[in-house]
PDB file with SEQRES, HELIX, SHEET and CRYST1 records, atoms N, CA, C and O in Angstrom:
SEQRES   1 A   87  MET LYS ASP LEU ALA ARG THR TYR ARG LEU PRO GLN THR          
SEQRES   2 A   87  THR THR LEU GLU ASN LEU GLY GLU GLY TRP ARG CYS LEU          
SEQRES   3 A   87  LEU THR PHE GLY ASN ARG VAL LEU LEU ALA GLY HIS PHE          
SEQRES   4 A   87  TYR ASN LYS GLY ASP ARG TRP TYR GLY ALA ALA TYR GLU          
SEQRES   5 A   87  PHE THR THR GLY ASP HIS SER CYS GLU GLY GLU ILE ARG          
SEQRES   6 A   87  LEU THR ALA VAL SER GLU ALA ALA PHE GLU ASP ASP GLY          
SEQRES   7 A   87  HIS ALA ILE ALA TRP ALA MET ASN HIS                          
HELIX    1 AA1 LYS A    2  TYR A    8  1                                   7    
HELIX    2 AA2 LEU A   16  GLY A   22  1                                   7    
HELIX    3 AA3 ASP A   77  MET A   85  1                                   9    
SHEET    1 AA1 5 THR A  13  THR A  15  0                                        
SHEET    2 AA1 5 GLU A  63  VAL A  69 -1                                        
SHEET    3 AA1 5 ASP A  44  PHE A  53 -1                                        
SHEET    4 AA1 5 ARG A  32  TYR A  40 -1                                        
SHEET    5 AA1 5 CYS A  25  PHE A  29 -1                                        
CRYST1    1.000    1.000    1.000  90.00  90.00  90.00 P 1           1          
ATOM      1  N   MET A   1       0.820  -1.192   0.000  1.00  0.00           N  
ATOM      2  CA  MET A   1       0.000   0.000   0.000  1.00  0.00           C  
ATOM      3  C   MET A   1       0.865   1.257   0.000  1.00  0.00           C  
ATOM      4  O   MET A   1       0.506   2.255  -0.624  1.00  0.00           O  
ATOM      5  N   LYS A   2       1.999   1.215   0.694  1.00  0.00           N  
ATOM      6  CA  LYS A   2       2.844   2.414   0.775  1.00  0.00           C  
ATOM      7  C   LYS A   2       3.416   2.804  -0.584  1.00  0.00           C  
ATOM      8  O   LYS A   2       3.561   3.990  -0.880  1.00  0.00           O  
ATOM      9  N   ASP A   3       3.744   1.805  -1.418  1.00  0.00           N  
ATOM     10  CA  ASP A   3       4.255   2.125  -2.755  1.00  0.00           C  
ATOM     11  C   ASP A   3       3.189   2.817  -3.596  1.00  0.00           C  
ATOM     12  O   ASP A   3       3.476   3.792  -4.291  1.00  0.00           O  
ATOM     13  N   LEU A   4       1.961   2.311  -3.533  1.00  0.00           N  
ATOM     14  CA  LEU A   4       0.869   2.945  -4.276  1.00  0.00           C  
ATOM     15  C   LEU A   4       0.590   4.342  -3.741  1.00  0.00           C  
ATOM     16  O   LEU A   4       0.355   5.270  -4.515  1.00  0.00           O  
ATOM     17  N   ALA A   5       0.613   4.493  -2.426  1.00  0.00           N  
ATOM     18  CA  ALA A   5       0.386   5.815  -1.829  1.00  0.00           C  
ATOM     19  C   ALA A   5       1.448   6.795  -2.313  1.00  0.00           C  
ATOM     20  O   ALA A   5       1.144   7.952  -2.604  1.00  0.00           O  
ATOM     21  N   ARG A   6       2.677   6.337  -2.396  1.00  0.00           N  
ATOM     22  CA  ARG A   6       3.756   7.195  -2.884  1.00  0.00           C  
ATOM     23  C   ARG A   6       3.550   7.538  -4.364  1.00  0.00           C  
ATOM     24  O   ARG A   6       3.730   8.685  -4.772  1.00  0.00           O  
ATOM     25  N   THR A   7       3.176   6.545  -5.154  1.00  0.00           N  
ATOM     26  CA  THR A   7       2.925   6.773  -6.582  1.00  0.00           C  
ATOM     27  C   THR A   7       1.844   7.827  -6.790  1.00  0.00           C  
ATOM     28  O   THR A   7       1.987   8.714  -7.631  1.00  0.00           O  
ATOM     29  N   TYR A   8       0.768   7.726  -6.023  1.00  0.00           N  
ATOM     30  CA  TYR A   8      -0.354   8.651  -6.164  1.00  0.00           C  
ATOM     31  C   TYR A   8      -0.214   9.900  -5.291  1.00  0.00           C  
ATOM     32  O   TYR A   8      -1.087  10.769  -5.291  1.00  0.00           O  
ATOM     33  N   ARG A   9       0.885   9.977  -4.556  1.00  0.00           N  
ATOM     34  CA  ARG A   9       1.169  11.112  -3.664  1.00  0.00           C  
ATOM     35  C   ARG A   9       0.099  11.293  -2.593  1.00  0.00           C  
ATOM     36  O   ARG A   9      -0.287  12.414  -2.263  1.00  0.00           O  
ATOM     37  N   LEU A  10      -0.370  10.170  -2.058  1.00  0.00           N  
ATOM     38  CA  LEU A  10      -1.365  10.200  -0.991  1.00  0.00           C  
ATOM     39  C   LEU A  10      -0.664  10.281   0.356  1.00  0.00           C  
ATOM     40  O   LEU A  10       0.209   9.460   0.636  1.00  0.00           O  
ATOM     41  N   PRO A  11      -1.017  11.238   1.193  1.00  0.00           N  
ATOM     42  CA  PRO A  11      -0.406  11.312   2.517  1.00  0.00           C  
ATOM     43  C   PRO A  11      -0.912  10.184   3.416  1.00  0.00           C  
ATOM     44  O   PRO A  11      -2.071   9.780   3.315  1.00  0.00           O  
ATOM     45  N   GLN A  12      -0.054   9.680   4.285  1.00  0.00           N  
ATOM     46  CA  GLN A  12      -0.447   8.631   5.233  1.00  0.00           C  
ATOM     47  C   GLN A  12      -1.427   9.172   6.271  1.00  0.00           C  
ATOM     48  O   GLN A  12      -2.419   8.518   6.593  1.00  0.00           O  
ATOM     49  N   THR A  13      -1.150  10.358   6.788  1.00  0.00           N  
ATOM     50  CA  THR A  13      -2.071  11.041   7.702  1.00  0.00           C  
ATOM     51  C   THR A  13      -2.225  12.480   7.230  1.00  0.00           C  
ATOM     52  O   THR A  13      -1.278  13.086   6.728  1.00  0.00           O  
ATOM     53  N   THR A  14      -3.426  13.016   7.398  1.00  0.00           N  
ATOM     54  CA  THR A  14      -3.719  14.370   6.944  1.00  0.00           C  
ATOM     55  C   THR A  14      -5.038  14.801   7.563  1.00  0.00           C  
ATOM     56  O   THR A  14      -5.506  14.187   8.522  1.00  0.00           O  
ATOM     57  N   THR A  15      -5.634  15.839   7.026  1.00  0.00           N  
ATOM     58  CA  THR A  15      -6.982  16.254   7.408  1.00  0.00           C  
ATOM     59  C   THR A  15      -7.845  16.277   6.151  1.00  0.00           C  
ATOM     60  O   THR A  15      -7.331  16.317   5.033  1.00  0.00           O  
ATOM     61  N   LEU A  16      -9.145  16.251   6.345  1.00  0.00           N  
ATOM     62  CA  LEU A  16     -10.060  16.331   5.211  1.00  0.00           C  
ATOM     63  C   LEU A  16      -9.855  17.636   4.452  1.00  0.00           C  
ATOM     64  O   LEU A  16      -9.931  17.671   3.224  1.00  0.00           O  
ATOM     65  N   GLU A  17      -9.598  18.698   5.189  1.00  0.00           N  
ATOM     66  CA  GLU A  17      -9.356  20.002   4.571  1.00  0.00           C  
ATOM     67  C   GLU A  17      -8.140  19.958   3.644  1.00  0.00           C  
ATOM     68  O   GLU A  17      -8.209  20.420   2.505  1.00  0.00           O  
ATOM     69  N   ASN A  18      -7.037  19.407   4.127  1.00  0.00           N  
ATOM     70  CA  ASN A  18      -5.822  19.326   3.306  1.00  0.00           C  
ATOM     71  C   ASN A  18      -6.002  18.373   2.127  1.00  0.00           C  
ATOM     72  O   ASN A  18      -5.524  18.649   1.027  1.00  0.00           O  
ATOM     73  N   LEU A  19      -6.681  17.268   2.351  1.00  0.00           N  
ATOM     74  CA  LEU A  19      -6.907  16.312   1.270  1.00  0.00           C  
ATOM     75  C   LEU A  19      -7.755  16.949   0.170  1.00  0.00           C  
ATOM     76  O   LEU A  19      -7.536  16.692  -1.014  1.00  0.00           O  
ATOM     77  N   GLY A  20      -8.708  17.766   0.558  1.00  0.00           N  
ATOM     78  CA  GLY A  20      -9.577  18.433  -0.400  1.00  0.00           C  
ATOM     79  C   GLY A  20      -8.863  19.426  -1.293  1.00  0.00           C  
ATOM     80  O   GLY A  20      -9.370  19.778  -2.358  1.00  0.00           O  
ATOM     81  N   GLU A  21      -7.698  19.882  -0.878  1.00  0.00           N  
ATOM     82  CA  GLU A  21      -6.930  20.817  -1.700  1.00  0.00           C  
ATOM     83  C   GLU A  21      -6.266  20.128  -2.886  1.00  0.00           C  
ATOM     84  O   GLU A  21      -5.962  20.777  -3.888  1.00  0.00           O  
ATOM     85  N   GLY A  22      -6.039  18.821  -2.783  1.00  0.00           N  
ATOM     86  CA  GLY A  22      -5.333  18.116  -3.845  1.00  0.00           C  
ATOM     87  C   GLY A  22      -6.190  17.149  -4.644  1.00  0.00           C  
ATOM     88  O   GLY A  22      -5.809  16.747  -5.743  1.00  0.00           O  
ATOM     89  N   TRP A  23      -7.338  16.773  -4.108  1.00  0.00           N  
ATOM     90  CA  TRP A  23      -8.211  15.808  -4.771  1.00  0.00           C  
ATOM     91  C   TRP A  23      -9.626  16.359  -4.801  1.00  0.00           C  
ATOM     92  O   TRP A  23     -10.096  16.934  -3.819  1.00  0.00           O  
ATOM     93  N   ARG A  24     -10.304  16.183  -5.927  1.00  0.00           N  
ATOM     94  CA  ARG A  24     -11.627  16.791  -6.093  1.00  0.00           C  
ATOM     95  C   ARG A  24     -12.773  15.859  -5.747  1.00  0.00           C  
ATOM     96  O   ARG A  24     -13.886  16.327  -5.506  1.00  0.00           O  
ATOM     97  N   CYS A  25     -12.540  14.565  -5.715  1.00  0.00           N  
ATOM     98  CA  CYS A  25     -13.627  13.611  -5.512  1.00  0.00           C  
ATOM     99  C   CYS A  25     -13.478  12.934  -4.152  1.00  0.00           C  
ATOM    100  O   CYS A  25     -12.846  11.884  -4.038  1.00  0.00           O  
ATOM    101  N   LEU A  26     -14.067  13.547  -3.120  1.00  0.00           N  
ATOM    102  CA  LEU A  26     -14.010  13.048  -1.750  1.00  0.00           C  
ATOM    103  C   LEU A  26     -15.422  12.846  -1.229  1.00  0.00           C  
ATOM    104  O   LEU A  26     -16.342  13.571  -1.607  1.00  0.00           O  
ATOM    105  N   LEU A  27     -15.586  11.863  -0.366  1.00  0.00           N  
ATOM    106  CA  LEU A  27     -16.889  11.576   0.208  1.00  0.00           C  
ATOM    107  C   LEU A  27     -16.700  11.147   1.657  1.00  0.00           C  
ATOM    108  O   LEU A  27     -16.003  10.169   1.926  1.00  0.00           O  
ATOM    109  N   THR A  28     -17.312  11.866   2.591  1.00  0.00           N  
ATOM    110  CA  THR A  28     -17.305  11.430   3.987  1.00  0.00           C  
ATOM    111  C   THR A  28     -18.389  10.373   4.124  1.00  0.00           C  
ATOM    112  O   THR A  28     -19.534  10.587   3.724  1.00  0.00           O  
ATOM    113  N   PHE A  29     -18.020   9.231   4.694  1.00  0.00           N  
ATOM    114  CA  PHE A  29     -18.911   8.071   4.767  1.00  0.00           C  
ATOM    115  C   PHE A  29     -18.775   7.470   6.157  1.00  0.00           C  
ATOM    116  O   PHE A  29     -17.981   6.554   6.371  1.00  0.00           O  
ATOM    117  N   GLY A  30     -19.567   7.999   7.118  1.00  0.00           N  
ATOM    118  CA  GLY A  30     -19.451   7.550   8.503  1.00  0.00           C  
ATOM    119  C   GLY A  30     -18.116   7.965   9.090  1.00  0.00           C  
ATOM    120  O   GLY A  30     -17.788   9.151   9.115  1.00  0.00           O  
ATOM    121  N   ASN A  31     -17.344   7.000   9.560  1.00  0.00           N  
ATOM    122  CA  ASN A  31     -16.038   7.244  10.171  1.00  0.00           C  
ATOM    123  C   ASN A  31     -14.917   7.270   9.130  1.00  0.00           C  
ATOM    124  O   ASN A  31     -13.737   7.319   9.478  1.00  0.00           O  
ATOM    125  N   ARG A  32     -15.291   7.237   7.865  1.00  0.00           N  
ATOM    126  CA  ARG A  32     -14.297   7.125   6.801  1.00  0.00           C  
ATOM    127  C   ARG A  32     -14.409   8.265   5.807  1.00  0.00           C  
ATOM    128  O   ARG A  32     -15.443   8.924   5.697  1.00  0.00           O  
ATOM    129  N   VAL A  33     -13.331   8.479   5.093  1.00  0.00           N  
ATOM    130  CA  VAL A  33     -13.302   9.425   3.974  1.00  0.00           C  
ATOM    131  C   VAL A  33     -12.873   8.615   2.758  1.00  0.00           C  
ATOM    132  O   VAL A  33     -11.822   7.974   2.768  1.00  0.00           O  
ATOM    133  N   LEU A  34     -13.688   8.650   1.717  1.00  0.00           N  
ATOM    134  CA  LEU A  34     -13.423   7.904   0.495  1.00  0.00           C  
ATOM    135  C   LEU A  34     -12.932   8.864  -0.573  1.00  0.00           C  
ATOM    136  O   LEU A  34     -13.389  10.004  -0.657  1.00  0.00           O  
ATOM    137  N   LEU A  35     -12.008   8.400  -1.378  1.00  0.00           N  
ATOM    138  CA  LEU A  35     -11.378   9.256  -2.373  1.00  0.00           C  
ATOM    139  C   LEU A  35     -11.309   8.522  -3.704  1.00  0.00           C  
ATOM    140  O   LEU A  35     -11.008   7.330  -3.751  1.00  0.00           O  
ATOM    141  N   ALA A  36     -11.586   9.238  -4.772  1.00  0.00           N  
ATOM    142  CA  ALA A  36     -11.319   8.749  -6.128  1.00  0.00           C  
ATOM    143  C   ALA A  36     -10.328   9.719  -6.742  1.00  0.00           C  
ATOM    144  O   ALA A  36     -10.569  10.925  -6.786  1.00  0.00           O  
ATOM    145  N   GLY A  37      -9.225   9.193  -7.209  1.00  0.00           N  
ATOM    146  CA  GLY A  37      -8.194  10.038  -7.799  1.00  0.00           C  
ATOM    147  C   GLY A  37      -7.913   9.642  -9.232  1.00  0.00           C  
ATOM    148  O   GLY A  37      -8.111   8.492  -9.624  1.00  0.00           O  
ATOM    149  N   HIS A  38      -7.450  10.601 -10.006  1.00  0.00           N  
ATOM    150  CA  HIS A  38      -7.117  10.370 -11.411  1.00  0.00           C  
ATOM    151  C   HIS A  38      -5.601  10.365 -11.553  1.00  0.00           C  
ATOM    152  O   HIS A  38      -4.912  11.230 -11.013  1.00  0.00           O  
ATOM    153  N   PHE A  39      -5.094   9.383 -12.285  1.00  0.00           N  
ATOM    154  CA  PHE A  39      -3.665   9.248 -12.504  1.00  0.00           C  
ATOM    155  C   PHE A  39      -3.463   8.868 -13.958  1.00  0.00           C  
ATOM    156  O   PHE A  39      -4.022   7.874 -14.422  1.00  0.00           O  
ATOM    157  N   TYR A  40      -2.680   9.636 -14.674  1.00  0.00           N  
ATOM    158  CA  TYR A  40      -2.442   9.324 -16.084  1.00  0.00           C  
ATOM    159  C   TYR A  40      -1.079   8.667 -16.217  1.00  0.00           C  
ATOM    160  O   TYR A  40      -0.047   9.299 -15.995  1.00  0.00           O  
ATOM    161  N   ASN A  41      -1.088   7.384 -16.583  1.00  0.00           N  
ATOM    162  CA  ASN A  41       0.136   6.628 -16.804  1.00  0.00           C  
ATOM    163  C   ASN A  41      -0.178   5.580 -17.866  1.00  0.00           C  
ATOM    164  O   ASN A  41      -0.774   4.544 -17.573  1.00  0.00           O  
ATOM    165  N   LYS A  42       0.228   5.860 -19.096  1.00  0.00           N  
ATOM    166  CA  LYS A  42      -0.079   4.970 -20.227  1.00  0.00           C  
ATOM    167  C   LYS A  42      -1.596   4.829 -20.394  1.00  0.00           C  
ATOM    168  O   LYS A  42      -2.092   3.743 -20.693  1.00  0.00           O  
ATOM    169  N   GLY A  43      -2.307   5.899 -20.205  1.00  0.00           N  
ATOM    170  CA  GLY A  43      -3.761   5.899 -20.331  1.00  0.00           C  
ATOM    171  C   GLY A  43      -4.422   6.415 -19.070  1.00  0.00           C  
ATOM    172  O   GLY A  43      -3.794   6.527 -18.018  1.00  0.00           O  
ATOM    173  N   ASP A  44      -5.702   6.726 -19.196  1.00  0.00           N  
ATOM    174  CA  ASP A  44      -6.451   7.194 -18.029  1.00  0.00           C  
ATOM    175  C   ASP A  44      -6.546   6.102 -16.982  1.00  0.00           C  
ATOM    176  O   ASP A  44      -6.735   4.928 -17.301  1.00  0.00           O  
ATOM    177  N   ARG A  45      -6.414   6.504 -15.737  1.00  0.00           N  
ATOM    178  CA  ARG A  45      -6.500   5.553 -14.637  1.00  0.00           C  
ATOM    179  C   ARG A  45      -7.146   6.253 -13.453  1.00  0.00           C  
ATOM    180  O   ARG A  45      -6.682   7.306 -13.016  1.00  0.00           O  
ATOM    181  N   TRP A  46      -8.194   5.678 -12.948  1.00  0.00           N  
ATOM    182  CA  TRP A  46      -8.814   6.140 -11.709  1.00  0.00           C  
ATOM    183  C   TRP A  46      -8.484   5.122 -10.634  1.00  0.00           C  
ATOM    184  O   TRP A  46      -8.468   3.920 -10.903  1.00  0.00           O  
ATOM    185  N   TYR A  47      -8.225   5.579  -9.438  1.00  0.00           N  
ATOM    186  CA  TYR A  47      -7.941   4.688  -8.318  1.00  0.00           C  
ATOM    187  C   TYR A  47      -8.803   5.108  -7.139  1.00  0.00           C  
ATOM    188  O   TYR A  47      -9.266   6.247  -7.063  1.00  0.00           O  
ATOM    189  N   GLY A  48      -9.009   4.180  -6.230  1.00  0.00           N  
ATOM    190  CA  GLY A  48      -9.763   4.464  -5.018  1.00  0.00           C  
ATOM    191  C   GLY A  48      -8.851   4.417  -3.810  1.00  0.00           C  
ATOM    192  O   GLY A  48      -7.838   3.717  -3.805  1.00  0.00           O  
ATOM    193  N   ALA A  49      -9.219   5.166  -2.789  1.00  0.00           N  
ATOM    194  CA  ALA A  49      -8.490   5.146  -1.524  1.00  0.00           C  
ATOM    195  C   ALA A  49      -9.482   5.377  -0.392  1.00  0.00           C  
ATOM    196  O   ALA A  49     -10.521   6.011  -0.578  1.00  0.00           O  
ATOM    197  N   ALA A  50      -9.149   4.858   0.772  1.00  0.00           N  
ATOM    198  CA  ALA A  50      -9.996   5.039   1.949  1.00  0.00           C  
ATOM    199  C   ALA A  50      -9.142   5.524   3.111  1.00  0.00           C  
ATOM    200  O   ALA A  50      -8.029   5.046   3.330  1.00  0.00           O  
ATOM    201  N   TYR A  51      -9.682   6.472   3.842  1.00  0.00           N  
ATOM    202  CA  TYR A  51      -9.079   7.006   5.059  1.00  0.00           C  
ATOM    203  C   TYR A  51     -10.046   6.782   6.209  1.00  0.00           C  
ATOM    204  O   TYR A  51     -11.248   6.635   5.988  1.00  0.00           O  
ATOM    205  N   GLU A  52      -9.535   6.755   7.435  1.00  0.00           N  
ATOM    206  CA  GLU A  52     -10.364   6.677   8.635  1.00  0.00           C  
ATOM    207  C   GLU A  52     -10.022   7.831   9.556  1.00  0.00           C  
ATOM    208  O   GLU A  52      -8.860   8.219   9.675  1.00  0.00           O  
ATOM    209  N   PHE A  53     -11.038   8.380  10.207  1.00  0.00           N  
ATOM    210  CA  PHE A  53     -10.782   9.393  11.226  1.00  0.00           C  
ATOM    211  C   PHE A  53     -10.078   8.723  12.399  1.00  0.00           C  
ATOM    212  O   PHE A  53     -10.430   7.608  12.781  1.00  0.00           O  
ATOM    213  N   THR A  54      -9.093   9.395  12.966  1.00  0.00           N  
ATOM    214  CA  THR A  54      -8.332   8.817  14.076  1.00  0.00           C  
ATOM    215  C   THR A  54      -8.874   9.247  15.433  1.00  0.00           C  
ATOM    216  O   THR A  54      -8.499   8.677  16.457  1.00  0.00           O  
ATOM    217  N   THR A  55      -9.751  10.247  15.449  1.00  0.00           N  
ATOM    218  CA  THR A  55     -10.346  10.734  16.696  1.00  0.00           C  
ATOM    219  C   THR A  55     -11.837  10.949  16.466  1.00  0.00           C  
ATOM    220  O   THR A  55     -12.352  10.668  15.384  1.00  0.00           O  
ATOM    221  N   GLY A  56     -12.514  11.438  17.472  1.00  0.00           N  
ATOM    222  CA  GLY A  56     -13.933  11.748  17.358  1.00  0.00           C  
ATOM    223  C   GLY A  56     -14.210  13.025  16.593  1.00  0.00           C  
ATOM    224  O   GLY A  56     -15.368  13.336  16.311  1.00  0.00           O  
ATOM    225  N   ASP A  57     -13.175  13.770  16.254  1.00  0.00           N  
ATOM    226  CA  ASP A  57     -13.330  15.020  15.511  1.00  0.00           C  
ATOM    227  C   ASP A  57     -13.498  14.704  14.026  1.00  0.00           C  
ATOM    228  O   ASP A  57     -12.523  14.415  13.331  1.00  0.00           O  
ATOM    229  N   HIS A  58     -14.732  14.762  13.548  1.00  0.00           N  
ATOM    230  CA  HIS A  58     -15.010  14.467  12.144  1.00  0.00           C  
ATOM    231  C   HIS A  58     -15.220  15.737  11.333  1.00  0.00           C  
ATOM    232  O   HIS A  58     -15.840  15.713  10.270  1.00  0.00           O  
ATOM    233  N   SER A  59     -14.697  16.845  11.846  1.00  0.00           N  
ATOM    234  CA  SER A  59     -14.756  18.099  11.093  1.00  0.00           C  
ATOM    235  C   SER A  59     -13.664  18.080  10.025  1.00  0.00           C  
ATOM    236  O   SER A  59     -12.912  17.113   9.906  1.00  0.00           O  
ATOM    237  N   CYS A  60     -13.589  19.153   9.260  1.00  0.00           N  
ATOM    238  CA  CYS A  60     -12.571  19.226   8.207  1.00  0.00           C  
ATOM    239  C   CYS A  60     -11.159  19.255   8.784  1.00  0.00           C  
ATOM    240  O   CYS A  60     -10.190  19.025   8.060  1.00  0.00           O  
ATOM    241  N   GLU A  61     -11.034  19.537  10.087  1.00  0.00           N  
ATOM    242  CA  GLU A  61      -9.715  19.604  10.712  1.00  0.00           C  
ATOM    243  C   GLU A  61      -9.356  18.345  11.501  1.00  0.00           C  
ATOM    244  O   GLU A  61      -8.276  18.270  12.086  1.00  0.00           O  
ATOM    245  N   GLY A  62     -10.246  17.363  11.520  1.00  0.00           N  
ATOM    246  CA  GLY A  62      -9.956  16.112  12.215  1.00  0.00           C  
ATOM    247  C   GLY A  62      -8.938  15.288  11.445  1.00  0.00           C  
ATOM    248  O   GLY A  62      -8.962  15.246  10.215  1.00  0.00           O  
ATOM    249  N   GLU A  63      -8.046  14.634  12.174  1.00  0.00           N  
ATOM    250  CA  GLU A  63      -7.005  13.833  11.526  1.00  0.00           C  
ATOM    251  C   GLU A  63      -7.599  12.565  10.917  1.00  0.00           C  
ATOM    252  O   GLU A  63      -8.448  11.907  11.519  1.00  0.00           O  
ATOM    253  N   ILE A  64      -7.134  12.237   9.713  1.00  0.00           N  
ATOM    254  CA  ILE A  64      -7.508  10.992   9.048  1.00  0.00           C  
ATOM    255  C   ILE A  64      -6.245  10.230   8.661  1.00  0.00           C  
ATOM    256  O   ILE A  64      -5.192  10.819   8.418  1.00  0.00           O  
ATOM    257  N   ARG A  65      -6.380   8.889   8.610  1.00  0.00           N  
ATOM    258  CA  ARG A  65      -5.249   8.008   8.311  1.00  0.00           C  
ATOM    259  C   ARG A  65      -5.612   7.106   7.131  1.00  0.00           C  
ATOM    260  O   ARG A  65      -6.710   6.552   7.079  1.00  0.00           O  
ATOM    261  N   LEU A  66      -4.691   6.967   6.198  1.00  0.00           N  
ATOM    262  CA  LEU A  66      -4.888   6.124   5.020  1.00  0.00           C  
ATOM    263  C   LEU A  66      -4.987   4.660   5.439  1.00  0.00           C  
ATOM    264  O   LEU A  66      -4.137   4.167   6.180  1.00  0.00           O  
ATOM    265  N   THR A  67      -6.030   3.958   4.965  1.00  0.00           N  
ATOM    266  CA  THR A  67      -6.210   2.551   5.316  1.00  0.00           C  
ATOM    267  C   THR A  67      -6.208   1.617   4.108  1.00  0.00           C  
ATOM    268  O   THR A  67      -5.954   0.422   4.258  1.00  0.00           O  
ATOM    269  N   ALA A  68      -6.487   2.140   2.912  1.00  0.00           N  
ATOM    270  CA  ALA A  68      -6.521   1.270   1.725  1.00  0.00           C  
ATOM    271  C   ALA A  68      -6.324   2.089   0.456  1.00  0.00           C  
ATOM    272  O   ALA A  68      -6.773   3.231   0.355  1.00  0.00           O  
ATOM    273  N   VAL A  69      -5.643   1.478  -0.510  1.00  0.00           N  
ATOM    274  CA  VAL A  69      -5.459   2.068  -1.843  1.00  0.00           C  
ATOM    275  C   VAL A  69      -5.649   0.945  -2.858  1.00  0.00           C  
ATOM    276  O   VAL A  69      -5.094  -0.142  -2.697  1.00  0.00           O  
ATOM    277  N   SER A  70      -6.423   1.204  -3.889  1.00  0.00           N  
ATOM    278  CA  SER A  70      -6.700   0.157  -4.882  1.00  0.00           C  
ATOM    279  C   SER A  70      -5.482  -0.107  -5.762  1.00  0.00           C  
ATOM    280  O   SER A  70      -4.762   0.811  -6.155  1.00  0.00           O  
ATOM    281  N   GLU A  71      -5.276  -1.376  -6.055  1.00  0.00           N  
ATOM    282  CA  GLU A  71      -4.261  -1.746  -7.040  1.00  0.00           C  
ATOM    283  C   GLU A  71      -4.864  -1.731  -8.435  1.00  0.00           C  
ATOM    284  O   GLU A  71      -4.158  -1.536  -9.424  1.00  0.00           O  
ATOM    285  N   ALA A  72      -6.165  -1.936  -8.509  1.00  0.00           N  
ATOM    286  CA  ALA A  72      -6.861  -1.977  -9.797  1.00  0.00           C  
ATOM    287  C   ALA A  72      -7.065  -0.578 -10.346  1.00  0.00           C  
ATOM    288  O   ALA A  72      -7.175   0.391  -9.595  1.00  0.00           O  
ATOM    289  N   ALA A  73      -7.113  -0.490 -11.660  1.00  0.00           N  
ATOM    290  CA  ALA A  73      -7.463   0.758 -12.338  1.00  0.00           C  
ATOM    291  C   ALA A  73      -8.948   0.701 -12.678  1.00  0.00           C  
ATOM    292  O   ALA A  73      -9.480  -0.359 -13.006  1.00  0.00           O  
ATOM    293  N   PHE A  74      -9.606   1.848 -12.597  1.00  0.00           N  
ATOM    294  CA  PHE A  74     -11.039   1.912 -12.869  1.00  0.00           C  
ATOM    295  C   PHE A  74     -11.310   2.856 -14.029  1.00  0.00           C  
ATOM    296  O   PHE A  74     -10.510   3.745 -14.320  1.00  0.00           O  
ATOM    297  N   GLU A  75     -12.443   2.656 -14.685  1.00  0.00           N  
ATOM    298  CA  GLU A  75     -12.790   3.453 -15.866  1.00  0.00           C  
ATOM    299  C   GLU A  75     -13.281   4.843 -15.512  1.00  0.00           C  
ATOM    300  O   GLU A  75     -13.265   5.735 -16.359  1.00  0.00           O  
ATOM    301  N   ASP A  76     -13.722   5.046 -14.264  1.00  0.00           N  
ATOM    302  CA  ASP A  76     -14.224   6.361 -13.868  1.00  0.00           C  
ATOM    303  C   ASP A  76     -14.186   6.505 -12.348  1.00  0.00           C  
ATOM    304  O   ASP A  76     -13.886   5.551 -11.630  1.00  0.00           O  
ATOM    305  N   ASP A  77     -14.494   7.708 -11.871  1.00  0.00           N  
ATOM    306  CA  ASP A  77     -14.433   7.977 -10.437  1.00  0.00           C  
ATOM    307  C   ASP A  77     -15.523   7.249  -9.656  1.00  0.00           C  
ATOM    308  O   ASP A  77     -15.319   6.923  -8.487  1.00  0.00           O  
ATOM    309  N   GLY A  78     -16.671   6.986 -10.272  1.00  0.00           N  
ATOM    310  CA  GLY A  78     -17.742   6.257  -9.586  1.00  0.00           C  
ATOM    311  C   GLY A  78     -17.327   4.850  -9.202  1.00  0.00           C  
ATOM    312  O   GLY A  78     -17.611   4.395  -8.094  1.00  0.00           O  
ATOM    313  N   HIS A  79     -16.653   4.156 -10.118  1.00  0.00           N  
ATOM    314  CA  HIS A  79     -16.180   2.805  -9.818  1.00  0.00           C  
ATOM    315  C   HIS A  79     -15.076   2.833  -8.758  1.00  0.00           C  
ATOM    316  O   HIS A  79     -14.982   1.928  -7.929  1.00  0.00           O  
ATOM    317  N   ALA A  80     -14.249   3.865  -8.789  1.00  0.00           N  
ATOM    318  CA  ALA A  80     -13.193   3.997  -7.781  1.00  0.00           C  
ATOM    319  C   ALA A  80     -13.795   4.227  -6.394  1.00  0.00           C  
ATOM    320  O   ALA A  80     -13.322   3.647  -5.417  1.00  0.00           O  
ATOM    321  N   ILE A  81     -14.830   5.066  -6.295  1.00  0.00           N  
ATOM    322  CA  ILE A  81     -15.506   5.301  -5.012  1.00  0.00           C  
ATOM    323  C   ILE A  81     -16.203   4.026  -4.543  1.00  0.00           C  
ATOM    324  O   ILE A  81     -16.171   3.709  -3.354  1.00  0.00           O  
ATOM    325  N   ALA A  82     -16.831   3.294  -5.460  1.00  0.00           N  
ATOM    326  CA  ALA A  82     -17.484   2.032  -5.097  1.00  0.00           C  
ATOM    327  C   ALA A  82     -16.467   1.069  -4.495  1.00  0.00           C  
ATOM    328  O   ALA A  82     -16.764   0.383  -3.517  1.00  0.00           O  
ATOM    329  N   TRP A  83     -15.270   1.014  -5.073  1.00  0.00           N  
ATOM    330  CA  TRP A  83     -14.214   0.165  -4.512  1.00  0.00           C  
ATOM    331  C   TRP A  83     -13.882   0.626  -3.094  1.00  0.00           C  
ATOM    332  O   TRP A  83     -13.786  -0.191  -2.178  1.00  0.00           O  
ATOM    333  N   ALA A  84     -13.708   1.926  -2.917  1.00  0.00           N  
ATOM    334  CA  ALA A  84     -13.337   2.467  -1.604  1.00  0.00           C  
ATOM    335  C   ALA A  84     -14.407   2.174  -0.555  1.00  0.00           C  
ATOM    336  O   ALA A  84     -14.078   1.934   0.606  1.00  0.00           O  
ATOM    337  N   MET A  85     -15.674   2.190  -0.943  1.00  0.00           N  
ATOM    338  CA  MET A  85     -16.761   1.882  -0.002  1.00  0.00           C  
ATOM    339  C   MET A  85     -16.638   0.470   0.555  1.00  0.00           C  
ATOM    340  O   MET A  85     -17.035   0.208   1.690  1.00  0.00           O  
ATOM    341  N   ASN A  86     -16.096  -0.424  -0.236  1.00  0.00           N  
ATOM    342  CA  ASN A  86     -15.979  -1.828   0.176  1.00  0.00           C  
ATOM    343  C   ASN A  86     -14.643  -2.172   0.818  1.00  0.00           C  
ATOM    344  O   ASN A  86     -14.402  -3.326   1.173  1.00  0.00           O  
ATOM    345  N   HIS A  87     -13.782  -1.189   0.966  1.00  0.00           N  
ATOM    346  CA  HIS A  87     -12.471  -1.468   1.562  1.00  0.00           C  
ATOM    347  C   HIS A  87     -12.249  -0.549   2.715  1.00  0.00           C  
ATOM    348  O   HIS A  87     -11.203  -0.613   3.362  1.00  0.00           O  
TER     349      HIS A  87                                                      
END                                                                             
């Protein structure tokens, strides 16, 4: 997971506010933040990622930690978010 996070430049820990500055497709889903990111490498590639809040602070300033990054490439951001919902 760390290699993929590095490839996609995903921070291990951050805040929803900071994550929103670099990625446009974010969804707060209970205790988790789901992300769909676009990466162009030999063609269009969408990937999914999931973060979890580390404290009870679920505001934009609450700390979140990366828990999953997809190895699969997806055709669009909807499929990437669907993957993140299940991981």
